[in-house]
C-alpha positions, 0 to 999 in steps of 0.5 A: 295496349297502343291503339293502331292507326289506321291506315286507308289504301285507297286505290285501284287493282295494284293495291287490291292485288289482282291475281294474288291471296289477299295475304299477298296484296300490298296492304297486308305487305305493307302492314306486315312491314311497320308492324316488324318495325314497331309501327301499331297500324292496321292497313284497311285494303280499299282497292279495287280491281278497275277503278279509276279516279272517279270510281274512288271518288264515288267511293271514297265516303266509304274509305273515310267511315273508316276513320283513317289518320293516313289515306294513300291515295293511289288512282289513275292507273286505268285512267291512263290505260283508258287514255282518259283526261288528265284534266278529269283526273286532276279533279277528281284527285282535288276532290278528294284530297279536299275531303280526305284533308276535311276528314283530319287525316293526312296524305301520301299521294301515289303517282302513276305515269302515263303508259308510253304509247300515248303521244308525248302531249297526253303522257305530259299531261297526264304526269303533271296531275301528281306532282302538280298535285302534290305541290298546291296541296302540301302533300308528299308525292311518292312518283310512281307507284310501280317503281322498280316493277314496271317492265321488269318481268321477274316481278310482273304476273303473265299479263306484264301489268300487274305485280307479282309476290315479289314485285308487290315486295319492292313496292312495299319496300320503296314507299315504306320509308315516306309511310314512316315519315307520315306516322311520325307526324302523326304521332308528335301531333297526337303527343302535341294535342295533350298538354304537358303533363297530361295522362293519356293511353295513347302510345305509337 
């Protein structure tokens, strides 16, 4: 039987599944879709509602204890809502990226945009953090976690901020191709780690 690939989804309420049954949260939906496509995966829900990038950084060691091969790094929404300095976001994300890479896991960086009610300077500085980090560390970037959901009432809870179950389905569908690409890299790396003709129980 194939050993599952462990994916840790590290984020805030958008990951945790605020207002939804755990079975309808983003990690559960993503796992369901990947299993349906033949990927033996285990997606760990490491989302904590209200978490900032600093909060995620503080609990990263716990997330890495799961020994993930892929981390979906989806933090920053609460930094933006609170108007926290983009420079702090950059520092926290950079530190997490380096620790995750040192642990040997791949990273899919999931971006966020600053709310439009902040001044243009803040929005520009905040929005630049994710693509700059992706370029610097050679990561794949999914630019906006709420792509296709933000400002769409049919896909949001009544608070207008968090996705409903249909919104989560849309989020998972949007990010799925990039996750599969990352899994393909993991599959290739696993095969290359064994010499030709070697016997291994690993399969994907």
